[in-house]
Every structure is written in structure tokens, then in C-alpha cells.
C-alpha positions as CSV (number, residue, x, y, z in Angstrom):
1,M,-2.6,-12.2,-3.2
2,Q,-2.4,-10.9,-6.9
3,I,0.1,-7.6,-7.7
4,V,-0.9,-6.0,-10.9
5,E,1.3,-2.8,-11.6
6,H,0.8,-0.1,-14.1
7,R,2.6,3.8,-14.2
8,E,1.1,7.2,-13.8
9,G,3.7,9.5,-14.4
10,A,6.6,9.3,-12.0
11,T,4.2,7.1,-10.2
12,T,3.5,3.2,-9.8
13,I,0.1,2.0,-9.0
14,A,0.1,-1.5,-7.4
15,A,-3.3,-3.1,-7.7
16,L,-4.0,-5.6,-4.6
17,E,-6.3,-8.0,-4.8
18,G,-6.7,-11.2,-1.8
19,R,-6.0,-11.0,1.5
20,L,-2.8,-9.8,2.9
21,D,-2.0,-11.8,6.2
22,T,1.3,-14.4,6.6
23,A,0.9,-16.6,3.7
24,T,0.8,-14.0,1.4
25,A,2.8,-10.7,3.4
26,A,6.4,-11.9,2.2
27,A,5.7,-11.9,-1.6
28,T,4.0,-8.7,-1.1
29,E,6.3,-7.3,1.0
30,E,9.0,-8.0,-2.0
31,K,7.0,-6.9,-4.9
32,L,6.0,-3.2,-3.2
33,I,9.9,-3.2,-1.9
34,A,11.2,-3.4,-5.6
35,L,8.1,-1.2,-6.8
36,L,10.1,1.9,-4.9
37,D,13.4,1.2,-7.0
38,Q,11.0,2.8,-9.8
39,G,9.9,5.9,-7.6
40,G,7.0,6.3,-5.6
41,V,4.3,3.9,-5.3
42,V,0.7,3.8,-4.7
43,A,-0.9,0.6,-3.1
44,D,-4.2,0.4,-4.4
45,M,-6.2,-1.5,-2.0
46,T,-9.5,-1.7,-3.4
47,G,-9.7,-5.6,-4.3
48,V,-8.5,-6.4,-0.5
49,R,-10.5,-7.4,1.8
50,Y,-8.8,-8.3,5.1
51,V,-5.4,-7.2,6.8
52,S,-3.6,-9.0,9.5
53,S,-0.9,-7.7,11.5
54,A,1.8,-9.2,8.9
55,G,0.2,-7.1,6.6
56,L,0.3,-4.0,8.3
57,R,4.1,-4.9,8.9
58,V,4.3,-5.1,5.6
59,L,2.5,-2.0,4.5
60,L,4.7,-0.2,7.4
61,K,7.9,-1.6,5.9
62,T,7.4,-0.5,2.6
63,A,6.8,3.3,4.3
64,K,9.6,2.8,6.3
65,Q,11.9,1.7,2.9
66,A,9.6,4.6,1.2
67,R,10.7,7.2,3.3
68,T,14.7,6.3,3.4
69,R,14.3,6.3,-0.6
70,N,12.8,9.8,-0.7
71,V,10.1,8.1,-2.6
72,G,6.5,8.5,-1.6
73,F,3.9,5.8,-0.6
74,S,0.5,5.6,0.4
75,V,-2.6,3.6,0.1
76,C,-6.0,4.0,-1.4
77,G,-8.9,2.3,-1.5
78,L,-9.3,1.0,1.5
79,Q,-12.4,-1.1,2.2
80,P,-14.2,-0.7,5.6
81,A,-12.9,-3.1,7.7
82,V,-9.9,-2.8,6.2
83,R,-10.1,0.8,6.9
84,E,-11.0,0.0,10.5
85,V,-7.9,-1.5,11.2
86,F,-5.9,1.2,9.7
87,E,-7.5,3.7,12.0
88,I,-7.5,1.3,15.1
89,S,-3.9,0.1,15.0
90,G,-3.0,4.3,14.3
91,F,-1.5,3.8,11.1
92,D,-4.1,6.2,9.5
93,K,-1.5,8.7,10.5
94,I,1.6,7.2,9.6
95,I,0.8,6.0,6.0
96,P,-1.3,8.9,3.6
97,S,-4.5,7.1,3.3
98,H,-6.5,8.6,0.0
99,G,-10.4,7.0,-0.9
100,S,-9.6,6.5,-4.4
101,R,-6.5,6.6,-7.0
102,A,-7.4,9.6,-8.7
103,E,-6.8,11.5,-5.0
104,A,-3.4,9.8,-4.0
105,L,-1.9,11.0,-7.4
106,A,-2.9,14.2,-7.1
107,A,-1.9,14.3,-3.7
108,G,1.4,13.4,-4.7
């Protein structure tokens, strides 16, 4: 999993690329939670083709940490297979999801 980050105003965009699974979950979780120290985070998942239950757990934990710190956390650019996993698991009701970075940034 590669994560490229950059700032857009008060929000950090974390562009994820690769598989979010057991092998990459721990490092991804550590990185995303560390980014919350700088404020809101949008996880751009355009480059993620697969998310396992371990990957979903990372996103859930990050969302909970964001709430605790009173900062925003959302995802954008979900590919069809990943979006399906989000919908089936109910994560689309827990974590704000947007079609693009621009939509995520506009939503705050």
C-alpha cells in the first residue's frame, strides 16, 4: 500500500494505492491516524481495488479516532468492487463517502 499525502487548506488528502488487506492494514492505520493530528483527512481510494475486513477495520478505527479528536474523516473515489463492500457491510452509513476529491473537500 502506498499513501501519498498533500494538504488542501485545512484537510489532508491521503491518496491510497494498492490492496487494503491484512498485509497492509497496520501500516495504513498508523499513517491515517497520524494524519488526523493535522486535522481533517480525506482518504482518496481511487487506487484501491480490494478491501478486506482488516481494511474495513482500519477505516472504522480511523473514523472513530477522527470523531474523538473532533476532526473530519471521509473517503472518496471508491471503485465499484470496493463500493459494493462498503454498501454490503453498512460502512456507507458510518463513513462519509464522496465520488471525488472535489466533492469530499466541498462537503468539509
